[in-house]
N, C-alpha and C positions, 0 to 999 in steps of 0.2 A: 216578068222575068223569072226564070227558074232559079231557085236558090241553089248554090253550089253544094255538091254532095261531099261530105268528109271522106278523105281517101287514106288517112293515116291513123294508126293507133299510137298509144304512148310509146315513145322510143324505148323506155325501160322494159315494157312488156314485149315489144317487138324483138328485143335483144335476147329474150329467153331461149335457151337451147332446148329442143325437145328431149325428153328422157330417152336415152339410147336403149336402156334396158326394156322399157315398155315398147319402144319401136320394134326391137328385134322380136320380142315376145308376140307382138301383134302380127308381124309378118309370118312368124312360124305358125301361129294359129290360123292365119288365112290360108297358108299352104296346106295345113292339115285339113281344113274345112273343104278344100278343093280335092281332097282324096289322096294327098301325098303323105307317106308314112314318116313324118318329121319327128325326130327325137330332139326335144328342146331342153337345153341346159340354161335357158335365159331367165326364167322367172325366179324372183327372189322370195318365194313363199313356200311353206311346207305343203307337201302333197297329202297331208293327213286331214281327216275331218276334225272339226272342233269337238272336243270331248263331250259326251252325252250330258253330263251333269251341268255343263255350262249352257248348252242348248235348252235344257229343261228349265233352267233359271230364267232364260229369256222368254220362253213360252209363258211361264207364270207371270212374268213382269208385264207382258203384253195384255194379259187379262186384268191387270190391276189398274183401276182408273187413276191412281196417283201418278202413274207414268204417262198419262195422256196429255199432260199439260207442261208448260214451261217450268223449268227448275233453275237453280242458281247457275249462272254462266260458268262458274269455275268448277262445277261438278257436284255430284251428290255427296253429302257428308260421309256416308258409309264407305263410298269408294275412295274418297280422299284419305280416310283413316286406314283403309286397306293398303293404299299406296305408301303411306308413311311407314306402315309396318313392314312392307316389302323393302323399302329403301333402307331401313335399319337392318333387316335380315340379310340382304344381298349386297348392299353397298356400304354397310358399316356406318351409316350416317343417321343420327337421330334428328328428326324434323317434326314439327307440328303439322297437323292436317292443313292448317292455314297457309303453309308453304307449298302447297300442291295445287296445280291447275290441271284439270282433265281436258284433253284436247281431242280433236278429230283425227286420231292416229298419231304415230310418232313423227310423221312428216310435218304435220301442223305444229307439233311441239318445237321442232327444229326451226321452222319458219318464224314462229312467234317469238322464240328466244332471240334469234338474230335481229329481228325487227326491234326488240326491246333494248338490246345492248349496243347495236352498231349504228353509228352516225355517218353522215356524208364524208367520204374519204378515209374512214377508218379502215385499217388493214386487219384482215383475219387470216391467221396462219392455219393452213389446212395440210396435214400430212397426206402425201400422195403415194400410192393410188388411193383415191377417195370415192365416196358414194357420189353419184352423178348430181344429186340435188344440192350438195353443199355450196359449190361456187355460185350457183344460180340464186339461192336465197340471199347470199351475201351481196350480190350485185343488186338484187331487188331492194335491199335496205340502203343502197347507196355506198356500200362498202367495197373494198378491194380485196379479192381473194388472192392469197400468196401461197402457192403450192410449194411444198418441200418434199422432194421425192426420195424414196428408198426402194431399191430394187430387190430382186430375188436373192442376191448375195447377202443382203442384210435382213432376210426374212420379211421384207417389206415394213421394217420398223425404223422410224427416224430416231436420231440421237439429239441430245441436248445441244451438242455442238452445231448441228445443222439448224436447229431452231434458233439458236443465238445468232447465227450468220444471217438468218432471214429477218430478225427483229429490227425494227426502226422506231423512231419516236411516234409513228402513227399506229404501231401495233396495239390492238385493243383486245383481241380475242384469239384464243387457241381452240381449235376444234379437235378434241381428243376422242378416238374411237378404238375401243378394245373390248371384245373381238371386232375385227374389221370386216366391213363390206367394202371392197370386193375380195380381199385376200384371205380372210380367216385368221390373220395374225393376231396373237394375244401378247401384249406386253407383260414382261415379268414384273413381280412386285418391285424389284429394285429399279427397273427401267421406268416404271410408272412413277415411283417416288422421285426419281431424279427430274423427270419432266414436271411434276407437280411443284417441286421446290424451285425450279427455274421460273415457272409462272408466278409463284408467290413472291419471289425475289423482285420481279420486275413489274408487279402490279397488273398482271394480265388476266383478264377473265378467262375461265376455262368452261367451255360447253362440252360436256362429256356425254356422248351418245352410247347408252348402255343397253340398247334394244336386244343384243345377242348375248348378254352376260350369263345367261343360264345354259347356253348351248356351247359347252366346252368339253374337251376330251383329254385323254391321257393323264387323268388325275389333276389337270390344271384348274386353277380358279382364276377368274378374271377379277383381279383386285381393283376396286373403284379408286380413282385418283383422289377422291375425298377421304377414303379410308387410309390410303397410303400417306397422305399429307392432310391431317384433320384441320390444320389452320387455313386450308384453302376453301373451306366451306362457305366463307363469306364472299368469295369471288368466283363461285362455281355454280353452274346450272346443270342439273342432271335431266336428260330426256330419255324416255323409255316408253314402253307400251306392251300390250298383250299379244301383238300380232305374231311374233316369231315363236316365242316359247310355248304359247298355248294354241297355235294353229288357228289364229283369229284375224288373219289379214283383212278379211272383208267386214269385220265388225267395226273398225275405225275407232279404236279407243287407245289413246296415248296419254302422256302426261309430261309435265315439266315440274321440277322441284328446285327451289332456290331461295335466296335471301328475300326477306320481306319487301324491300323496295323494288326488286325486279318482279316479284310476283304481283305486286300492286300495279305496276305499269303494264305487265302482260295481261292482267285481269281486265284492265280498262280497255286494252286493245281487243280482247276476245269478246267483251260485251258489245262491241260494235261490229266485230268481224263475223262471228258465227253463233254467239250465245251458247246455250248448253248443248253438249253432245247428246245424241239419242239416249233417252232414259232406259230403254230396253237394252241397248248395248252396254250401258253403264252397269245395269243389274247383272248382265252376263259377266262383265269384267270382275265384279265383286265375287261372283262364284268361282271364277278362275283363280283369283289371288288368294282366296280363303279356303279353297277346296283341295281335294287330294291331288298329289303330284304324280301318281303312278302312270297315268296316260302320257304325261309329258316326258317322264323318264323313259318309257318305251319308245317314244318318238326320238329322243336323244340317242338312244342306243342304236336305233336304225340308221340315223345319220352317221354315227361313228362307224358302223359297218360299211356304209357307202363311201365315206371319206377314205378309208383305207383301200377300198377297192378301186376308186377312181385315181388316187395318187399312184398306185401300183400300175394300173392300166395305162395311164398317160405317160408315165416315166419309161414304160417299155417301148414307146414309140420314139424313134430317133428324131431329135429336134425339139422335143418337149422337155423342159426343165421345171419340175413342179415341186416346190417346197411343201412339206406336210403341214397343213394348217392345224391349229389347236382349238379353233372356235368357229362359230357361225356354220354355214353350210355351203361354202364356196371353196374352190381351188382356183389358183391364179398362175398358170404356167407361163414361163418366159418362152416365147416361140420365135425369138429373133433369128434363130438358125434356119427357120423355114422360109423367111422372107428373101426376096430376090432370087428365088429358084423357081423353075418351071414345074407346075403341077397340073396335070390334065390339060396341057396347052396354055395355061395361064401363069403369069409370073406376078404374084402379089408383092407389092412393095410396102404395104402397110397392113396392119391387122384389120383395118376396116375392109380392105380388099380380100384378105384371107377369110374373114368371117362370111362375107358374101359368097365366096367360092365354096366354102364348106356347106352353106345352106343350099346352094343350087346343085352341087355335085354329090354331096353325101346325105343331104336332107338332115343335117345336124345344125342346130341353132346354138350359137354361143355369142357372147357380147365382147366386142373388140376393146382392147385396152384404151383406145382413144376416148372412150366414155368416162374413164376413170383417171386419166393422166396421159403419160406418154404412150406411143405406139409400141408394139412388140410383145403384147401380152393378150391373153384371152381369159375371160371369166367363165367358169363352169359352175353352175349351181347343181349340187347333188341332191337337191330336194325333189327328186323324182323317183319313180319306182326302180327297184333293183334290176329288173329285166330291161327296162328302157335304158338305164345307165350303162349296163353291159353292152347292149346293142349299139349305142352311140360310140363307145370306145372301139368296138369291133370295126365299125364303119371307118373310123378315123385311121385305125391301124392299117386297114386294107388300102385306103386311099393313099396314104403316105408311103406305103410299101410298093406301090405300083410304079 
């Protein structure tokens, strides 16, 4: 008798939604590979090369036999020290290197933090629009994501009143992100303080994703929630990485910083999950954190220039309402006025349909709002060349003027 063949995978894994940003980016790249002149605003990564001094540090590390073997699962001591110094410098929080775990990118840090803090049925409040991965990692931990939405009229920033309305006895964690992916919104110091005090009052853990904290504009500073409310440090975990600030998305180095009990639990998880991050990449990250910032400042200034250009360009197109972001490298226009109208013989009812239409008819790739929360919005990354950015806006203007 032939043994039965298993036909199902874990229900929890089967329920994971594919990353919409990666899906759109992959489709755009496939069309480009087929010879179509696609302008893609989909990818969430800098279009700059990793600075030379960081690459050189990696090359030297690859030749050093010390890096050819297993190292501590939680990270190289020198990198943990550099991360602790950066946390004090940029987040205003003094921590010991023992409170740091080096992870395989910021996404791993988010996943591992949620796995450590969230139990079955726990609710995690997530301001919306949100990064596509947040709800999925909460569900993978057995938790319940609770989205709290703020639209363009509120500059995509939620209030304490909204958070309080969403709080229940099962609320365990607040995911706080400033600057935001997908909107680029940056909470003011007063807004950040109010939210931190609310979490402190109700004994809610705060997971603060600070991956974009150095990419800010207009003289704005992204004040960390643990700097705004220092007492929150014992119930907060900071996640970060080198990907965005240092143009190192492919190097896969992130980290989490938190209280000792959380770090102990997460370290035990990582010892079974992935062990140490690539030693060569860790050495490169040390060079990034301890090295000169001039290349990164030049990149930030280029993003600032593109930010102003794309906001002006999109707002000149009837139907686009684009708040000016103060951080990250995204704009998030409200395009509800474009839905339900006929464009090139097609009447899109959702931004999923609108994004497909723009890719097919304009060869412009954008990510629909459904990936980040409600329909009615599109995310544009301006981490692409100036010429490509201008060409994409020109195509959109021509399409919606027809």
